[in-house]
Backbone bond lengths (Angstrom), bond angles and torsions (degrees), N, CA, C in turn:
res aa  C-N    CA-C-N  psi(-1)  N-CA   C-N-CA  omega(-1)  CA-C   N-CA-C  phi
1 X - - - 1.398 - - 1.494 112.58 -
2 X 1.321 117.05 134.77 1.422 121.74 175.45 1.488 113.53 -64.69
3 X 1.273 113.96 155.35 1.489 121.12 176.88 1.673 103.34 -70.80
4 X 1.247 112.84 144.88 1.570 115.14 179.48 1.423 108.61 -65.38
5 X 1.325 115.53 149.49 1.502 126.83 173.22 1.506 105.66 -128.70
6 X 1.352 113.29 143.74 1.471 120.20 169.50 1.552 106.75 -94.02
7 X 1.286 113.28 137.34 1.444 119.95 176.92 1.560 110.51 -106.58
8 X 1.231 118.48 124.66 1.501 125.67 175.37 1.603 108.37 -110.18
9 X 1.153 119.41 125.53 1.473 124.21 176.85 1.500 109.51 -108.77
10 X 1.251 121.71 112.52 1.462 125.76 178.36 1.499 110.29 -97.16
11 X 1.348 119.24 139.84 1.396 124.69 174.68 1.677 109.37 -65.79
12 X 1.251 113.40 123.03 1.501 119.98 -179.48 1.564 105.90 -52.67
13 X 1.269 115.17 149.76 1.469 124.57 170.84 1.521 112.50 89.28
14 X 1.285 122.76 4.52 1.511 122.83 174.38 1.455 108.27 -69.93
15 X 1.349 111.80 145.97 1.571 117.02 170.44 1.493 106.41 -64.47
16 X 1.413 112.99 149.62 1.549 113.59 -171.31 1.505 114.42 -55.74
17 X 1.497 117.61 -38.68 1.406 118.91 178.91 1.490 113.36 -66.45
18 X 1.329 116.69 -35.22 1.502 119.24 -178.26 1.598 103.33 -71.30
19 X 1.324 122.96 -33.47 1.338 125.08 -172.60 1.620 109.33 -68.63
20 X 1.405 111.42 -39.97 1.381 117.26 -178.03 1.574 108.75 -69.86
21 X 1.239 119.23 -46.16 1.354 128.84 176.14 1.581 112.19 -54.82
22 X 1.268 114.94 -46.00 1.502 121.94 178.25 1.464 110.41 -68.53
23 X 1.258 122.37 -37.64 1.452 124.96 -179.35 1.507 107.00 -69.07
24 X 1.350 124.39 -46.04 1.364 126.25 177.94 1.497 108.21 -62.54
25 X 1.212 126.44 -44.44 1.421 127.78 -179.21 1.550 112.06 -61.13
26 X 1.362 116.71 -44.38 1.316 125.64 -178.20 1.638 113.27 -67.19
27 X 1.410 111.78 -36.35 1.536 116.82 176.07 1.616 106.43 -67.20
28 X 1.313 114.85 -55.25 1.501 111.05 176.36 1.436 117.97 -51.42
29 X 1.439 115.86 -50.74 1.474 119.18 -177.47 1.535 109.73 -56.98
30 X 1.385 116.42 -46.89 1.517 115.86 -177.30 1.474 109.78 -67.02
31 X 1.334 124.05 -36.37 1.480 123.13 175.75 1.562 108.92 -56.28
32 X 1.338 116.83 -47.76 1.470 119.71 -177.18 1.485 109.88 -70.39
33 X 1.228 120.06 -38.94 1.504 120.86 -171.10 1.564 110.04 -73.51
34 X 1.380 115.08 -27.72 1.521 121.03 -174.13 1.512 110.05 -115.45
35 X 1.281 118.05 18.98 1.486 124.12 -175.98 1.539 114.63 -56.94
36 X 1.273 119.43 -27.15 1.429 122.91 -176.09 1.639 112.23 -87.01
37 X 1.363 116.28 -11.90 1.393 116.92 -178.33 1.549 108.43 -77.12
38 X 1.309 115.38 145.02 1.452 122.67 -175.60 1.576 113.59 -59.86
39 X 1.332 114.41 -36.95 1.482 116.66 176.73 1.511 115.85 -71.15
40 X 1.326 116.16 -29.27 1.459 121.35 170.47 1.464 112.14 -68.24
41 X 1.351 118.48 -41.93 1.332 119.92 175.75 1.489 116.06 -66.45
42 X 1.170 121.01 -35.31 1.378 127.94 170.70 1.507 111.99 -63.32
43 X 1.408 119.82 -48.86 1.470 127.28 175.96 1.527 106.73 -52.82
44 X 1.376 118.22 -53.83 1.504 119.26 -173.75 1.449 116.05 -68.02
45 X 1.435 118.45 -16.96 1.463 118.31 174.13 1.398 115.48 -94.90
46 X 1.434 119.67 6.92 1.451 126.02 -172.06 1.498 104.67 -128.47
47 X 1.377 108.27 -142.36 1.504 120.54 -178.95 1.611 104.70 -90.30
48 X 1.208 112.50 130.04 1.577 119.35 176.01 1.556 114.57 -73.69
49 X 1.257 116.78 60.88 1.579 119.61 178.53 1.579 102.79 -59.89
50 X 1.403 109.89 134.67 1.442 117.72 171.82 1.593 107.09 -138.42
51 X 1.272 109.79 147.57 1.498 113.03 177.82 1.590 100.25 -126.76
52 X 1.448 112.05 121.53 1.417 118.59 -176.92 1.618 109.95 -108.87
53 X 1.214 113.20 113.33 1.551 118.53 179.25 1.462 113.21 -111.15
54 X 1.314 113.85 173.69 1.533 116.49 172.18 1.532 100.71 -130.78
55 X 1.422 109.21 163.00 1.442 119.61 -178.96 1.532 110.74 -155.65
56 X 1.308 114.31 133.45 1.383 117.55 172.26 1.520 116.63 -70.35
57 X 1.195 125.11 170.38 1.427 128.16 -164.91 1.580 110.40 -54.49
58 X 1.275 117.69 -48.93 1.485 116.78 -177.94 1.543 110.44 -64.03
59 X 1.371 117.77 -42.85 1.372 123.08 177.23 1.461 114.10 -60.64
60 X 1.310 113.26 -41.16 1.524 122.79 -177.65 1.567 104.66 -62.61
61 X 1.281 117.20 -43.96 1.466 119.06 179.30 1.517 114.18 -65.20
62 X 1.236 114.49 -35.57 1.577 121.69 176.43 1.450 107.25 -67.63
63 X 1.282 120.87 -43.79 1.390 125.55 178.11 1.484 118.46 -50.44
64 X 1.387 110.17 -40.89 1.496 117.03 174.97 1.589 117.77 -56.63
65 X 1.386 112.19 -17.45 1.459 117.66 179.69 1.546 113.99 -93.37
66 X 1.308 112.78 2.04 1.454 114.86 -171.42 1.445 116.43 -90.85
67 X 1.379 117.08 8.77 1.466 120.63 177.16 1.600 109.58 137.03
68 X 1.342 109.31 176.43 1.587 113.75 178.12 1.463 108.48 -53.76
69 X 1.412 110.94 145.14 1.415 117.42 179.39 1.555 105.74 -163.66
70 X 1.425 112.10 166.17 1.443 111.69 167.93 1.636 105.50 -111.15
71 X 1.314 116.34 149.17 1.465 120.07 -178.36 1.528 104.32 -111.17
72 X 1.387 113.58 124.15 1.398 121.91 177.19 1.576 109.84 -99.21
73 X 1.357 112.46 138.07 1.447 119.76 174.21 1.479 109.88 -121.51
74 X 1.246 116.29 162.66 1.585 116.47 176.90 1.520 108.29 -125.35
75 X 1.343 108.07 124.47 1.446 117.15 177.88 1.534 113.83 -63.84
76 X 1.300 117.24 -36.22 1.380 117.88 -178.77 1.549 116.05 -68.32
77 X 1.340 111.54 -15.88 1.519 119.03 175.47 1.461 108.23 -105.92
78 X 1.322 121.27 31.21 1.420 122.00 175.56 1.536 115.58 69.73
79 X 1.294 113.40 25.28 1.588 116.76 -179.91 1.547 110.92 84.88
80 X 1.284 118.06 12.89 1.422 121.07 -177.22 1.673 107.20 -62.21
81 X 1.353 113.26 141.05 1.421 119.96 173.43 1.469 111.99 -73.77
82 X 1.372 116.59 126.52 1.438 121.90 -172.75 1.505 118.26 -121.00
83 X 1.342 114.50 -27.34 1.459 115.30 -174.97 1.497 108.31 -155.68
84 X 1.415 116.05 151.42 1.472 124.43 167.75 1.476 105.68 -122.56
85 X 1.352 107.81 134.33 1.431 120.24 -179.30 1.666 108.67 -111.48
86 X 1.283 115.98 117.99 1.459 117.54 -179.30 1.625 106.94 -102.07
87 X 1.330 114.53 151.61 1.470 114.72 178.21 1.549 109.29 -68.73
88 X 1.417 115.75 157.08 1.424 115.19 174.08 1.452 115.45 -56.68
89 X 1.339 116.56 139.76 1.422 118.53 -179.22 1.570 112.83 -142.23
90 X 1.266 121.88 146.86 1.385 121.22 174.41 1.535 116.45 -91.14
91 X 1.299 111.69 -24.09 1.501 116.12 176.76 1.577 109.21 -125.97
92 X 1.350 117.37 80.07 1.424 120.61 -174.76 1.600 109.28 -70.95
93 X 1.354 115.32 160.34 1.449 114.82 175.83 1.573 109.24 -62.75
94 X 1.261 114.13 144.07 1.591 124.76 -177.19 1.567 107.37 -51.47
95 X 1.229 116.02 -36.39 1.562 118.45 -177.66 1.579 112.97 -54.38
96 X 1.380 113.91 -33.08 1.437 116.21 -179.99 1.418 114.03 -56.12
97 X 1.397 119.69 -33.32 1.455 114.42 -175.52 1.499 114.62 -74.45
98 X 1.345 118.84 -5.14 1.435 121.30 -177.25 1.636 108.29 -97.56
99 X 1.278 118.26 -5.45 1.478 116.19 174.73 1.470 105.31 -77.94
100 X 1.442 114.02 150.12 1.494 125.96 177.51 1.491 108.36 -72.73
101 X 1.315 116.12 132.37 1.479 120.86 172.25 1.513 106.42 -65.00
102 X 1.355 117.58 137.19 1.448 124.15 172.33 1.516 109.86 -60.69
103 X 1.294 122.45 136.73 1.352 128.45 178.00 1.563 113.75 -127.12
Protein backbone atom coordinates (compact mmCIF):
# COMPACT_ATOMS: atom_id res chain seq x y z
CA UNK A 1 0.00 0.00 0.00
CA UNK A 2 1.32 3.44 -0.92
CA UNK A 3 1.91 6.07 1.74
CA UNK A 4 -1.05 8.45 2.03
CA UNK A 5 -0.83 11.71 0.12
CA UNK A 6 -2.84 14.85 0.63
CA UNK A 7 -4.11 16.44 -2.57
CA UNK A 8 -4.58 20.19 -2.78
CA UNK A 9 -6.28 21.60 -5.88
CA UNK A 10 -5.66 25.31 -6.47
CA UNK A 11 -7.81 27.45 -8.73
CA UNK A 12 -5.72 28.32 -11.81
CA UNK A 13 -4.74 31.96 -12.23
CA UNK A 14 -3.93 32.82 -8.63
CA UNK A 15 -0.96 35.10 -8.03
CA UNK A 16 1.99 33.02 -6.71
CA UNK A 17 1.80 34.45 -3.19
CA UNK A 18 -1.94 33.81 -2.99
CA UNK A 19 -1.46 30.28 -4.33
CA UNK A 20 1.11 29.46 -1.62
CA UNK A 21 -1.10 30.96 1.08
CA UNK A 22 -4.17 29.09 -0.19
CA UNK A 23 -2.32 25.76 -0.36
CA UNK A 24 -1.07 26.19 3.20
CA UNK A 25 -4.54 27.04 4.49
CA UNK A 26 -6.08 24.09 2.63
CA UNK A 27 -3.47 21.67 4.03
CA UNK A 28 -4.02 22.77 7.63
CA UNK A 29 -7.80 22.87 7.24
CA UNK A 30 -7.96 19.39 5.67
CA UNK A 31 -5.66 17.98 8.36
CA UNK A 32 -7.94 19.33 11.09
CA UNK A 33 -11.20 18.42 9.35
CA UNK A 34 -10.18 14.82 8.71
CA UNK A 35 -7.93 14.25 11.76
CA UNK A 36 -9.97 11.27 13.01
CA UNK A 37 -9.61 9.28 9.79
CA UNK A 38 -7.04 6.44 9.94
CA UNK A 39 -5.17 7.61 6.83
CA UNK A 40 -4.86 11.13 8.23
CA UNK A 41 -3.48 9.71 11.48
CA UNK A 42 -1.00 7.59 9.50
CA UNK A 43 -0.05 10.63 7.41
CA UNK A 44 0.53 12.86 10.45
CA UNK A 45 2.76 10.25 12.07
CA UNK A 46 4.95 9.86 8.98
CA UNK A 47 6.06 11.91 6.02
CA UNK A 48 3.62 14.66 5.04
CA UNK A 49 3.41 13.86 1.32
CA UNK A 50 1.35 16.44 -0.53
CA UNK A 51 0.47 16.85 -4.19
CA UNK A 52 -0.37 20.42 -5.21
CA UNK A 53 -2.27 20.75 -8.48
CA UNK A 54 -4.09 23.51 -10.29
CA UNK A 55 -7.37 23.42 -12.15
CA UNK A 56 -9.33 25.79 -14.33
CA UNK A 57 -12.92 26.61 -13.37
CA UNK A 58 -14.62 23.59 -14.98
CA UNK A 59 -12.02 21.15 -13.62
CA UNK A 60 -12.21 22.80 -10.19
CA UNK A 61 -15.98 22.26 -10.13
CA UNK A 62 -15.50 18.62 -11.21
CA UNK A 63 -12.91 18.12 -8.45
CA UNK A 64 -15.52 19.02 -5.84
CA UNK A 65 -17.33 15.79 -6.76
CA UNK A 66 -14.32 13.52 -6.20
CA UNK A 67 -14.82 12.99 -2.48
CA UNK A 68 -14.79 14.67 0.90
CA UNK A 69 -12.84 17.91 0.92
CA UNK A 70 -12.55 21.35 2.46
CA UNK A 71 -13.25 24.38 0.30
CA UNK A 72 -11.09 27.45 0.89
CA UNK A 73 -12.24 30.95 0.02
CA UNK A 74 -10.27 34.19 0.18
CA UNK A 75 -11.80 37.26 1.78
CA UNK A 76 -9.31 39.61 0.11
CA UNK A 77 -10.63 38.34 -3.25
CA UNK A 78 -14.26 38.94 -2.35
CA UNK A 79 -14.88 35.42 -1.06
CA UNK A 80 -13.58 33.77 -4.25
CA UNK A 81 -13.05 30.00 -4.07
CA UNK A 82 -9.31 29.38 -4.25
CA UNK A 83 -8.50 25.82 -3.14
CA UNK A 84 -9.78 22.37 -2.29
CA UNK A 85 -8.07 20.28 0.36
CA UNK A 86 -8.65 16.53 0.28
CA UNK A 87 -7.81 14.20 3.17
CA UNK A 88 -4.66 12.11 2.89
CA UNK A 89 -5.37 8.96 0.89
CA UNK A 90 -3.40 5.95 -0.32
CA UNK A 91 -5.69 5.20 -3.25
CA UNK A 92 -6.90 8.51 -4.71
CA UNK A 93 -9.48 8.71 -7.49
CA UNK A 94 -7.85 8.11 -10.89
CA UNK A 95 -8.93 11.58 -12.03
CA UNK A 96 -6.35 13.11 -9.68
CA UNK A 97 -3.45 12.00 -11.88
CA UNK A 98 -4.77 14.17 -14.73
CA UNK A 99 -4.65 17.46 -12.86
CA UNK A 100 -1.66 19.64 -13.71
CA UNK A 101 0.96 19.95 -10.99
CA UNK A 102 1.24 23.50 -9.69
CA UNK A 103 4.50 25.12 -10.82
